[in-house]
C-alpha positions in Angstrom: -7.8 23.4 33.2 -9.8 21.3 30.7 -6.9 18.6 29.8 -9.4 16.6 27.0 -10.9 20.1 25.6 -6.8 21.0 25.2 -5.8 17.6 23.5 -9.0 17.8 21.7 -8.0 21.3 20.2 -4.6 20.6 19.4 -5.5 17.1 17.4 -8.2 19.1 15.4 -5.9 21.6 14.5 -2.7 19.7 13.8 -5.4 17.6 11.4 -6.7 20.6 9.8 -3.1 22.0 9.3 -2.3 18.3 7.3 -5.2 18.8 5.2 -5.0 22.0 4.5 -1.2 21.7 3.1 -2.1 18.6 1.0 -4.3 20.4 -0.7 -1.4 23.9 -1.0 0.3 21.1 -2.2 -2.1 19.7 -5.0 -2.5 23.5 -6.0 1.5 23.7 -6.1 1.7 20.8 -8.5 -1.2 21.6 -10.7 1.1 23.9 -12.4 3.6 22.0 -13.3 0.5 19.4 -14.9 0.4 20.3 -18.5 -0.2 16.8 -20.1 -0.9 13.3 -19.1 3.2 12.3 -19.0 3.1 15.1 -16.7 -0.3 13.9 -14.6 0.2 10.3 -14.6 4.4 9.8 -14.5 5.4 13.4 -12.9 7.0 14.0 -16.6 9.7 11.1 -15.7 11.6 14.0 -13.9 11.4 12.3 -9.9 13.9 12.6 -7.9 15.3 9.7 -5.6 14.2 11.0 -1.9 10.3 11.8 -3.5 10.3 8.1 -4.9 11.8 6.6 -1.9 9.6 7.6 0.6 6.4 7.9 -1.6 7.4 4.1 -2.5 7.5 3.1 1.0 4.6 5.1 2.3 2.1 4.0 -0.3 3.6 0.6 -0.1 2.8 0.3 3.4 -0.4 2.9 4.3 -2.7 1.9 7.5 -2.0 -2.0 6.6 1.5 -1.5 8.1 0.4 0.9 10.8 -2.6 -0.6 11.6 -2.7 -3.9 10.4 0.9 -4.9 11.3 1.1 -3.6 14.9 -2.4 -5.4 14.8 -1.6 -8.7 13.4 1.5 -8.7 16.0 -1.2 -8.1 18.9 -3.2 -11.1 17.9 -0.4 -13.5 16.5 2.4 -12.7 19.0 6.1 -12.7 17.6 5.6 -15.1 14.6 4.3 -12.0 12.9 7.6 -11.0 11.8 7.6 -13.4 9.0 5.3 -11.1 7.5 7.4 -8.4 8.1 10.3 -10.6 6.7 7.6 -11.0 2.9 7.3 -7.4 3.1 10.9 -7.1 2.8 11.7 -9.3 0.5 9.5 -8.5 -1.7 11.1 -4.8 -2.2 14.3 -5.9 -2.7 13.7 -7.6 -5.5 11.4 -4.9 -6.3 14.1 -1.7 -6.3 17.3 -4.2 -7.2 16.2 -6.3 -10.2 12.9 -4.9 -11.5 13.3 -1.1 -11.2 16.5 -1.0 -13.5 14.6 -2.4 -16.4 11.6 -0.7 -15.7 13.4 2.5 -15.5 14.9 2.2 -19.3 11.9 0.8 -20.7 9.8 3.6 -19.6 12.8 6.5 -20.6 13.4 4.6 -24.2 9.9 3.4 -24.9 8.2 6.3 -23.8 5.8 3.7 -21.9 3.2 5.5 -19.4 1.5 2.6 -17.0 2.7 -0.4 -15.6 -0.2 -2.1 -18.5 2.0 -0.8 -21.3 5.1 -2.3 -19.9 2.8 -6.0 -20.1 1.1 -5.1 -23.0 4.1 -4.6 -25.3 4.2 -5.7 -28.8 5.7 -9.4 -28.8 6.1 -11.4 -32.3 2.3 -11.4 -32.0 1.5 -8.0 -31.5 -0.2 -5.8 -28.6 -2.6 -7.7 -27.1 -5.9 -6.0 -26.8 -7.3 -8.7 -24.4 -4.6 -8.6 -22.1 -5.1 -5.4 -21.7 -8.6 -4.9 -20.8 -8.3 -8.2 -18.6 -5.4 -6.7 -16.8 -7.1 -3.0 -16.5 -10.4 -4.9 -15.6 -8.3 -7.0 -12.4 -6.6 -3.9 -11.6 -9.7 -1.7 -11.0 -11.5 -4.3 -9.2 -8.8 -5.1 -6.4 -8.2 -1.1 -6.2 -11.6 -0.1 -5.2 -11.2 -2.7 -2.1 -7.5 -1.3 -1.7 -8.7 2.3 -1.5 -11.9 1.3 0.4 -9.5 0.0 3.2 -7.2 2.8 3.1 -10.7 5.1 3.7 -11.5 2.4 6.6 -8.6 3.0 8.2 -8.9 6.7 8.4 -12.6 6.0 9.5 -11.0 4.2 12.5 -8.3 6.6 13.2 -11.1 9.7 13.5 -13.6 7.8 15.6 -10.8 6.9 18.2 -9.4 10.6 18.6 -13.0 12.6 17.5 -16.4 12.0 18.6 -17.5 11.8 14.8 -19.2 8.9 12.8 -16.8 6.5 10.9 -19.1 7.8 8.0 -18.3 11.6 8.3 -14.3 10.5 8.4 -14.5 8.5 5.1 -16.0 11.4 3.5 -14.2 14.2 4.1 -11.1 12.1 4.0 -12.5 11.2 0.4 -12.9 14.8 -0.5 -9.3 16.1 0.4 -7.7 13.2 -1.2 -10.1 13.7 -4.6 -9.2 17.2 -4.7 -5.6 17.3 -4.5 -5.1 14.1 -7.0 -7.6 15.7 -9.3 -5.4 19.0 -9.5 -2.1 18.0 -9.2 -1.8 13.9 -10.5 1.6 12.2 -9.9 3.5 15.5 -8.7 0.6 16.2 -6.1 0.3 12.3 -5.3 4.6 11.9 -4.7 5.3 14.8 -2.3 2.0 14.5 -0.6 2.9 10.6 0.0 6.6 11.5 1.0 5.4 13.7 3.5 2.8 10.6 4.8 5.9 8.6 4.7 7.8 11.1 6.9 5.1 11.1 9.7 4.8 7.4 9.5 8.9 7.0 10.6 8.6 9.3 12.7 5.3 7.7 14.4 7.4 4.2 14.3 10.2 6.2 16.2 8.3 8.1 18.2 6.3 5.3 19.6 8.1 2.7 20.7 10.9 5.7 22.1 7.7 6.7 24.2 7.5 3.5 25.4 10.7 2.3 26.7 11.2 6.3 28.8 7.5 5.8 30.3 8.6 1.9 31.4 11.7 2.9 32.6 14.2 1.2 30.2 14.6 -1.2 27.6 14.3 -4.3 30.8 10.6 -3.5 31.5 9.6 -3.2 28.1 11.9 -6.9 27.3 9.6 -8.5 30.0 6.3 -6.9 28.8 7.3 -8.4 25.2 8.0 -11.9 26.8 4.5 -11.7 29.1 2.8 -11.4 25.7 4.5 -13.8 24.3 3.2 -16.3 26.6 -0.6 -15.0 25.6 -2.7 -17.1 23.0 -2.0 -19.9 21.0 1.0 -18.6 19.2 3.6 -21.0 21.7 1.4 -24.2 21.7 0.9 -23.9 17.3 2.0 -27.3 15.7 4.8 -27.4 14.0 3.0 -27.9 10.8 0.8 -24.9 11.0 3.8 -22.5 12.5 5.7 -23.6 9.1 2.3 -22.9 6.8 2.1 -19.6 8.7 5.9 -18.8 7.8 5.7 -19.9 4.2 2.7 -17.7 3.9 4.1 -14.7 5.5 7.1 -14.9 3.2 4.6 -15.6 0.6 3.3 -11.7 1.0 6.3 -10.7 -1.0 4.9 -12.4 -4.6 1.8 -9.5 -4.1 4.6 -6.7 -4.8 5.3 -7.8 -8.5 1.9 -7.1 -9.2 1.4 -3.5 -7.7 0.8 -1.3 -10.5 1.2 1.9 -8.1 4.6 0.7 -7.0 5.9 -0.4 -10.3 4.8 3.2 -11.5 7.6 4.9 -9.1 10.2 2.8 -11.2 9.2 4.1 -14.3 9.0 7.8 -13.3 12.3 8.0 -11.9 14.7 10.8 -14.0 17.7 8.8 -13.8 19.8 5.2 -12.7 21.5 7.5 -9.8 18.0 8.7 -8.6 17.2 4.7 -8.7 19.9 3.7 -6.8 19.8 5.8 -3.9 15.9 5.6 -3.8 16.2 2.0 -3.0 18.6 2.6 -0.3 16.3 5.6 1.3 13.4 2.6 0.6 15.6 -0.2 2.8 15.8 1.9 5.5 12.5 3.1 5.8 11.0 -0.3 5.9 13.4 -1.5 8.7 12.4 1.4 10.9 8.7 1.6 10.3 8.2 -2.3 10.0 10.9 -2.7 13.6 8.4 -0.2 14.8 5.2 -1.9 14.2 6.0 -4.8 15.2 7.3 -3.7 18.6 4.1 -1.7 19.4 2.0 -5.1 18.5 4.7 -7.2 20.9 4.5 -4.6 23.9 0.7 -4.1 23.1 0.6 -7.7 23.8 1.8 -7.2 27.2 -0.1 -4.7 28.6 -3.8 -5.4 27.4 -5.3 -8.6 27.9 -8.0 -7.7 24.9 -9.3 -4.8 22.8 -12.3 -4.5 21.2 -10.4 -4.3 17.5 -6.7 -5.6 17.5 -6.1 -3.0 14.9 -6.2 -0.2 17.7 -3.1 -1.5 19.5 -1.1 1.7 18.1 -3.8 4.4 19.6 -4.5 2.2 23.3 -0.6 2.0 23.6 -0.3 5.7 22.5 -2.7 6.7 25.0 -1.5 4.4 27.9 2.5 5.2 27.3 2.8 9.1 26.2 1.8 12.4 28.1 -1.5 13.4 26.5 -0.3 16.0 24.1 2.1 13.8 22.9 0.2 11.0 22.3 -3.0 13.5 20.5 0.0 15.0 18.5 1.2 11.5 17.8 -2.5 10.2 16.7 -3.0 13.6 14.5 -0.3 12.8 12.6 -1.0 9.5 11.7 -4.4 9.8 11.2 -3.4 12.4 8.4 -0.8 10.0 6.9 -3.5 7.3 6.7 -6.4 9.6 5.1 -3.6 10.4 2.2 -2.6 7.0 1.6 -5.4 5.8 -1.4 -4.0 8.4 -3.9 -1.5 6.5 -5.5 -3.7 3.6 -6.3 -6.7 6.4 -7.4 -4.2 7.3 -9.5 -3.3 4.2 -11.1 -7.1 3.5 -11.5 -7.2 7.0 -13.7 -4.5 6.0 -15.7 -6.1 2.7 -16.4 -9.5 4.1 -17.2 -8.3 7.2 -19.5 -4.9 5.9 -20.6 -5.0 1.6 -20.9 -8.6 1.8 -22.0 -8.5 4.0 -24.6 -7.3 4.3 -28.4 -3.9 4.4 -29.9 -4.8 7.7 -31.9 -6.4 9.8 -28.1 -3.6 8.5 -25.9 -1.8 11.5 -27.0 -4.8 14.0 -27.1 -5.7 16.8 -24.2 -8.6 14.4 -23.3 -6.8 12.2 -22.0 -5.9 14.4 -19.0 -9.2 15.3 -18.4 -10.5 11.9 -18.5 -8.3 10.9 -15.9 -9.5 13.4 -13.7 -13.1 11.9 -13.9 -12.0 8.8 -13.5 -10.3 9.5 -10.0 -13.7 10.9 -9.1 -15.6 7.7 -9.9 -13.4 5.3 -8.2 -13.7 8.0 -5.3 -17.2 7.3 -5.5 -17.0 3.8 -5.6 -15.0 3.4 -2.9 -16.5 5.1 -0.6 -19.6 2.9 -1.0 -17.5 -0.2 -0.7 -15.8 1.7 2.4 -19.4 2.3 3.8 -21.4 -0.7 3.1 -19.2 -3.8 2.9 -16.4 -3.3 5.9 -14.1 -5.6 6.7 -10.5 -5.9 8.5 -8.3 -3.5 6.5 -5.6 -6.7 6.9 -8.0 -8.8 5.4 -8.7 -7.2 2.9 -5.1 -5.2 1.8 -3.8 -8.5 1.7 -6.4 -9.7 -0.4 -6.5 -6.9 -3.0 -2.3 -7.3 -2.8 -2.0 -10.9 -3.1 -5.2 -11.0 -6.6 -2.8 -8.4 -8.2 0.4 -10.1 -7.3 -1.1 -13.4 -8.5 -3.0 -12.1 -12.0 0.1 -9.6 -13.2 3.6 -10.8 -10.8 3.9 -13.6 -13.2 3.5 -11.7 -16.8 5.9 -8.9 -15.0 8.3 -11.2 -15.0 7.8 -13.7 -18.2 8.4 -9.6 -19.8 11.7 -9.0 -17.8 13.3 -12.7 -18.7 12.3 -11.9 -22.6 9.5 -14.7 -22.5 7.3 -15.2 -25.6 4.0 -15.8 -24.6 1.1 -16.8 -26.9 -1.9 -13.6 -26.3 -4.5 -16.7 -24.9 -2.1 -17.7 -22.4 -0.9 -14.6 -21.6 -4.9 -13.5 -21.1 -5.7 -16.7 -19.4 -2.7 -16.5 -16.6 -4.3 -13.2 -15.9 -7.5 -14.7 -14.7 -6.4 -17.7 -13.4 -4.3 -15.8 -10.7 -6.8 -13.2 -9.8 -9.5 -15.9 -10.1 -8.0 -18.3 -7.9 -7.5 -15.6 -5.4 -10.6 -15.0 -5.3 -11.9 -18.3 -4.6 -9.5 -19.1 -2.2 -10.3 -16.3 -0.3 -13.7 -17.7 0.2 -12.4 -21.0 1.7 -11.4 -21.6 5.4 -8.0 -19.7 6.0 -4.8 -22.5 6.0 -2.2 -21.1 8.5 -0.9 -17.7 6.9 -3.4 -17.8 4.3 -0.5 -19.8 2.7 -2.9 -21.1 -0.1 -4.4 -18.1 -0.9 -0.8 -16.3 -1.1 1.4 -18.9 -2.7 -1.0 -21.1 -5.0 -2.2 -18.6 -7.6 1.0 -17.2 -8.4 2.6 -20.4 -8.6 -0.2 -21.5 -10.9 0.4 -18.6 -13.6 3.7 -18.9 -13.5 4.0 -22.5 -13.9 1.6 -21.6 -17.0 3.7 -19.0 -18.4 6.8 -21.1 -18.2 5.1 -24.1 -19.8 4.1 -22.3 -22.8 7.3 -19.7 -23.0 9.4 -19.4 -26.2 12.7 -17.9 -25.8 
């Protein structure tokens, strides 16, 4: 009996079946998509389970499954600060920002994040702010989406004997088709499926590890053994503090992510929002805990790996039976391949809605332009993934930090009712984005503290200085 061949067949069947499910969801959603509001916001009728789980999945993606587990493998227990940073940003977003965005979306019939940021103040609506925000979003998301495609390629090459080029192209094609067809409904439902898969994986792998190792005791010993590897335990106090601050500063990026903010705008009511917030909190606790544990256990088992971000796959093969490991890998692979859709939809709304005249925004042409915009962004992201590869963790955190620094303080100013002259609003967007780019090119401070914190603080300080209540 050829066990390897059998496992390969099971994995391939699972992957193909999952991709067919995504295409079926796209077709179903296309029958509910008749206007630009349906395409970009699901008609503002989306419920709590789909919103909560799809928010979690689109916020986490390959960065959590591969990036956080890889970071835990590389740096040890200090990675908990990364998880706390992500969790704190999510809490502020759901319990403070979400209620205000939900109200504004329904009352003012807003379609995009930029619609909210650029809402008229005493100086009128700022077209320059719209254009600046749109450019920043498009640049950051092309790299963000490329990281997701790269994660898919990494996962495929780990499971199948195919090139990462073929894997990236196939995954991008499936995502393109269902996003093109179904818009927000397709994206939200597929992300919800993805979120369930990620949650199952985050439970199954640690549980399988405990069973395989014979209980919690041996697992704790492995984690303790791994904690003595590398420089983590010998880090200077100043570096440790810098890493903690930089990791907590990840939370600031949450407030500038259009693909997350739009989830609040699409909710049907406040009851759905409250339920969705609780669902998101539970999901974060389960998945981040599972991935941190995965990396720490892998740190005790493996002396080194060719790529730290492969520890998830390496541990699966080490502790699970071949068939179960194959199914888990197939599930995670499929989830990663469907990650970029939310960012794609935001790019489509930016190109076809935000960067168009007011007279055309209610036209059916916006829906057609949105679909073509999806194609353009997919092509750009594929090119970046193929010809400008970079570590997934670093690339996602750069895009995350850049968007947070460019748009987050502007969002806070709107929520607090500050009146900011147009010139300072536009200056702030480019200040936050530009500082993030410059600092990303310099040698890293502990925890990338400067890159993740300084641009946001500089932008926020500018707005606070010139504000008029």
